KEVEX-786421 format. One line per field, with one value per residue (C-alpha): residue in three letters; z, y, x. Coordinates in nm, 2 decimals, m for minus. Each point is the difference from the previous one (the first is absolute). Last residue first. Layout:
REM KEVEX-786421
aa (Ala ...)
Z (Z ...)
Y (Y ...)
X (X ...)
***
This chain:
REM KEVEX-786421
aa (Lys Thr Pro Ala Pro Phe Ser Lys Ala Leu Tyr Ala Ala Ile Glu Ala Leu Glu Ala Asp Thr Gly Pro Ala Gly Phe Gly Ala Met Gln Glu Val Ile Ala Lys Trp Gly Asp Pro Ser Leu Arg Gln Gln Ala Ala Val Gly Pro Ser His Cys Gln Ser Cys Ile Arg Leu Thr Thr Glu Arg Gly Pro Gly Ala Pro Phe Leu Ala Ala Pro Asp Pro Leu Pro Ala Val Thr Gly Ser Ala Pro Val Pro Ala Ala Pro Pro Ala Ala Gln Val Ser Ala Ala Leu Leu Ala Ala Ala Ile Leu Pro Arg His Arg Met)
Z (5.83 0.12 m0.17 0.28 0.09 m0.14 0.18 0.36 0.00 m0.11 0.25 0.26 m0.08 m0.05 0.37 0.15 m0.17 0.12 0.35 m0.04 m0.09 m0.34 m0.24 m0.28 0.06 m0.18 0.33 0.04 m0.35 0.14 0.23 m0.24 m0.20 0.30 0.14 m0.40 0.02 0.34 m0.09 m0.33 m0.32 m0.34 m0.15 m0.27 0.20 0.21 m0.35 m0.08 0.30 m0.21 0.21 0.27 0.17 m0.15 0.28 0.31 m0.14 m0.19 0.30 0.23 m0.20 m0.06 0.39 0.10 m0.35 m0.34 m0.31 m0.13 m0.36 m0.01 0.09 m0.27 m0.22 m0.31 m0.28 m0.19 m0.40 m0.26 m0.25 m0.34 0.01 m0.08 0.40 0.02 0.25 0.29 m0.03 0.33 0.24 m0.05 0.28 0.04 0.32 0.21 m0.15 0.12 0.32 0.05 m0.13 0.26 0.25 m0.07 m0.01 0.33 0.17 m0.14 0.24 0.30)
Y (18.65 m0.17 m0.32 m0.33 m0.08 m0.28 m0.02 0.19 m0.19 m0.32 0.04 m0.01 m0.22 m0.25 0.08 m0.06 m0.32 m0.10 0.14 m0.21 m0.32 m0.06 m0.29 0.06 m0.19 0.11 0.20 0.15 0.13 0.18 0.16 0.10 0.16 0.17 0.15 0.09 0.21 0.13 0.16 0.14 m0.21 0.02 m0.33 m0.12 m0.04 m0.29 m0.22 0.07 m0.24 m0.29 m0.20 m0.25 m0.06 0.37 0.17 m0.15 0.03 0.31 0.19 m0.11 0.07 0.40 0.04 0.25 0.21 m0.05 0.07 m0.29 0.01 m0.17 m0.35 0.03 m0.15 0.14 m0.21 m0.17 0.14 m0.24 m0.05 0.15 0.22 0.30 m0.07 m0.13 0.17 m0.23 m0.06 0.10 m0.29 m0.12 0.15 m0.23 m0.20 0.25 0.30 m0.25 m0.01 0.34 0.09 m0.29 0.17 0.37 m0.17 m0.17 0.26 0.27 m0.09 0.07)
X (m4.30 0.28 0.07 m0.08 0.40 0.24 0.28 m0.10 m0.34 0.17 0.28 m0.31 m0.18 0.31 0.09 m0.33 0.03 0.29 m0.06 m0.34 0.24 0.00 m0.17 m0.23 m0.27 m0.32 m0.05 0.34 m0.06 m0.33 0.22 0.24 m0.27 m0.16 0.32 0.04 m0.28 0.05 0.32 m0.18 0.05 0.23 0.02 0.21 0.28 m0.22 m0.05 0.38 0.10 m0.16 m0.22 m0.04 0.35 0.09 m0.19 0.19 0.37 m0.09 m0.13 0.23 0.27 m0.15 m0.09 0.21 0.14 0.11 m0.21 m0.23 m0.03 0.35 m0.22 m0.15 0.33 m0.01 m0.04 0.30 0.05 m0.09 0.31 m0.08 0.31 m0.21 m0.16 m0.32 m0.16 m0.19 m0.39 m0.14 m0.11 m0.35 m0.25 m0.27 0.09 0.14 m0.26 m0.27 0.11 0.10 m0.33 m0.17 0.16 m0.08 m0.40 0.05 0.11 m0.24 m0.27 0.23)
***
């Protein structure tokens, strides 16, 4: 439990400080559009709920950059709910499960 504030602070700092990647400039001199961050989210149960609720406060790319255990994702979702993320208990559980499956912690 001691890590929850640190994880939340890191996520918030990343969402505030992270600058979008520079768009590549094609040879024609026009700027290519940035890729849609939602494209980083694999299909599956919970995808739409996750994108709908989480993107109200930050880019979906913030979550897609994280790799956490199921308990880590549950803690983050609970923290975000504490910050005011809307959603029913069922939706928040669906989000935590989706993120844990889609963006798991690295294996040791």
